[in-house]
BALOBA-1460 file (C-alpha; in Angstrom, 3 decimals):
// residues 91
<rec num="1" residu="m" x="-6.291" y="-0.745" z="-15.031"/>
<rec num="2" residu="f" x="-9.040" y="-2.888" z="-13.520"/>
<rec num="3" residu="v" x="-9.073" y="-5.207" z="-16.531"/>
<rec num="4" residu="a" x="-5.308" y="-5.749" z="-16.291"/>
<rec num="5" residu="v" x="-5.530" y="-6.661" z="-12.606"/>
<rec num="6" residu="l" x="-8.488" y="-8.946" z="-13.302"/>
<rec num="7" residu="l" x="-6.567" y="-10.609" z="-16.135"/>
<rec num="8" residu="l" x="-3.580" y="-11.158" z="-13.841"/>
<rec num="9" residu="i" x="-5.799" y="-12.682" z="-11.160"/>
<rec num="10" residu="v" x="-7.561" y="-15.016" z="-13.575"/>
<rec num="11" residu="s" x="-4.318" y="-16.076" z="-15.221"/>
<rec num="12" residu="g" x="-2.759" y="-16.396" z="-11.755"/>
<rec num="13" residu="v" x="-5.435" y="-18.860" z="-10.710"/>
<rec num="14" residu="a" x="-4.711" y="-20.945" z="-13.792"/>
<rec num="15" residu="l" x="-0.969" y="-20.602" z="-13.264"/>
<rec num="16" residu="g" x="-1.309" y="-21.600" z="-9.615"/>
<rec num="17" residu="w" x="-3.074" y="-24.761" z="-10.690"/>
<rec num="18" residu="l" x="-0.418" y="-25.407" z="-13.348"/>
<rec num="19" residu="a" x="2.384" y="-24.750" z="-10.851"/>
<rec num="20" residu="s" x="0.875" y="-27.244" z="-8.400"/>
<rec num="21" residu="l" x="0.873" y="-29.830" z="-11.194"/>
<rec num="22" residu="v" x="4.473" y="-29.045" z="-12.173"/>
<rec num="23" residu="l" x="5.668" y="-29.172" z="-8.563"/>
<rec num="24" residu="q" x="3.444" y="-32.177" z="-7.772"/>
<rec num="25" residu="i" x="2.159" y="-30.527" z="-4.632"/>
<rec num="26" residu="e" x="-0.787" y="-32.039" z="-2.861"/>
<rec num="27" residu="d" x="-1.556" y="-29.562" z="-0.134"/>
<rec num="28" residu="t" x="-3.318" y="-30.395" z="3.103"/>
<rec num="29" residu="y" x="-5.446" y="-27.282" z="2.559"/>
<rec num="30" residu="g" x="-6.458" y="-28.392" z="-0.928"/>
<rec num="31" residu="i" x="-6.474" y="-26.830" z="-4.326"/>
<rec num="32" residu="t" x="-8.045" y="-23.598" z="-3.066"/>
<rec num="33" residu="s" x="-4.858" y="-22.512" z="-1.333"/>
<rec num="34" residu="n" x="-2.804" y="-23.362" z="-4.420"/>
<rec num="35" residu="l" x="-5.080" y="-21.234" z="-6.579"/>
<rec num="36" residu="a" x="-5.013" y="-18.306" z="-4.144"/>
<rec num="37" residu="v" x="-1.232" y="-18.388" z="-3.721"/>
<rec num="38" residu="g" x="-0.825" y="-18.694" z="-7.492"/>
<rec num="39" residu="a" x="-3.059" y="-15.679" z="-8.068"/>
<rec num="40" residu="i" x="-1.142" y="-13.601" z="-5.532"/>
<rec num="41" residu="g" x="2.190" y="-14.674" z="-7.031"/>
<rec num="42" residu="a" x="1.045" y="-13.854" z="-10.558"/>
<rec num="43" residu="v" x="-0.217" y="-10.417" z="-9.576"/>
<rec num="44" residu="v" x="3.039" y="-9.593" z="-7.788"/>
<rec num="45" residu="g" x="5.094" y="-10.955" z="-10.668"/>
<rec num="46" residu="g" x="3.121" y="-9.222" z="-13.383"/>
<rec num="47" residu="m" x="2.632" y="-5.869" z="-11.715"/>
<rec num="48" residu="v" x="5.854" y="-5.484" z="-9.724"/>
<rec num="49" residu="i" x="8.646" y="-7.787" z="-10.879"/>
<rec num="50" residu="f" x="8.127" y="-7.703" z="-14.656"/>
<rec num="51" residu="p" x="8.228" y="-3.882" z="-14.881"/>
<rec num="52" residu="l" x="11.359" y="-3.897" z="-12.679"/>
<rec num="53" residu="l" x="12.989" y="-6.238" z="-15.199"/>
<rec num="54" residu="g" x="12.336" y="-3.698" z="-17.937"/>
<rec num="55" residu="g" x="9.097" y="-5.113" z="-19.297"/>
<rec num="56" residu="n" x="5.883" y="-3.280" z="-19.987"/>
<rec num="57" residu="s" x="3.469" y="-2.826" z="-17.141"/>
<rec num="58" residu="p" x="0.102" y="-4.564" z="-17.505"/>
<rec num="59" residu="l" x="-1.401" y="-1.419" z="-16.004"/>
<rec num="60" residu="a" x="-0.508" y="0.342" z="-19.251"/>
<rec num="61" residu="g" x="-2.690" y="-2.146" z="-21.110"/>
<rec num="62" residu="i" x="0.166" y="-4.270" z="-22.456"/>
<rec num="63" residu="y" x="-0.111" y="-7.911" z="-21.430"/>
<rec num="64" residu="g" x="2.127" y="-10.262" z="-23.364"/>
<rec num="65" residu="l" x="4.059" y="-13.485" z="-23.230"/>
<rec num="66" residu="g" x="6.772" y="-11.970" z="-21.034"/>
<rec num="67" residu="t" x="4.216" y="-10.977" z="-18.419"/>
<rec num="68" residu="l" x="2.728" y="-14.452" z="-18.534"/>
<rec num="69" residu="l" x="6.140" y="-16.112" z="-18.180"/>
<rec num="70" residu="v" x="7.200" y="-13.953" z="-15.232"/>
<rec num="71" residu="s" x="3.791" y="-14.489" z="-13.640"/>
<rec num="72" residu="f" x="4.211" y="-18.261" z="-13.959"/>
<rec num="73" residu="v" x="7.674" y="-18.179" z="-12.416"/>
<rec num="74" residu="t" x="6.533" y="-16.042" z="-9.489"/>
<rec num="75" residu="a" x="3.389" y="-18.139" z="-8.992"/>
<rec num="76" residu="t" x="5.558" y="-21.264" z="-8.902"/>
<rec num="77" residu="g" x="7.990" y="-19.602" z="-6.501"/>
<rec num="78" residu="a" x="5.204" y="-18.382" z="-4.235"/>
<rec num="79" residu="l" x="3.628" y="-21.818" z="-4.213"/>
<rec num="80" residu="t" x="6.975" y="-23.427" z="-3.378"/>
<rec num="81" residu="v" x="7.601" y="-21.015" z="-0.506"/>
<rec num="82" residu="f" x="4.060" y="-21.510" z="0.785"/>
<rec num="83" residu="h" x="4.381" y="-25.288" z="0.642"/>
<rec num="84" residu="v" x="7.774" y="-25.349" z="2.368"/>
<rec num="85" residu="a" x="6.598" y="-22.952" z="5.068"/>
<rec num="86" residu="n" x="3.444" y="-24.981" z="5.542"/>
<rec num="87" residu="r" x="5.354" y="-28.267" z="5.881"/>
<rec num="88" residu="t" x="7.828" y="-26.868" z="8.384"/>
<rec num="89" residu="a" x="5.023" y="-25.321" z="10.439"/>
<rec num="90" residu="i" x="3.145" y="-28.624" z="10.583"/>
<rec num="91" residu="h" x="6.157" y="-30.771" z="11.443"/>
């Protein structure tokens, strides 16, 4: 269980960085916030959303391409929501 969560966090950091490149987001807080939001989004996507969609839970030791894809989509979505909320709070 711990290894699956650690794998989701590490892949979430990488996916948060990749999502910031795809969305071309240059945050006022820097890359650290993008990595943290990406990690949180990937963990939520991999552990909560993917099993709800009928996929295997990473907590069962099964971590595949579907988990990675859903984690990327949720990391991108979380980063988008964070960026929009951040911009509206500043302006």
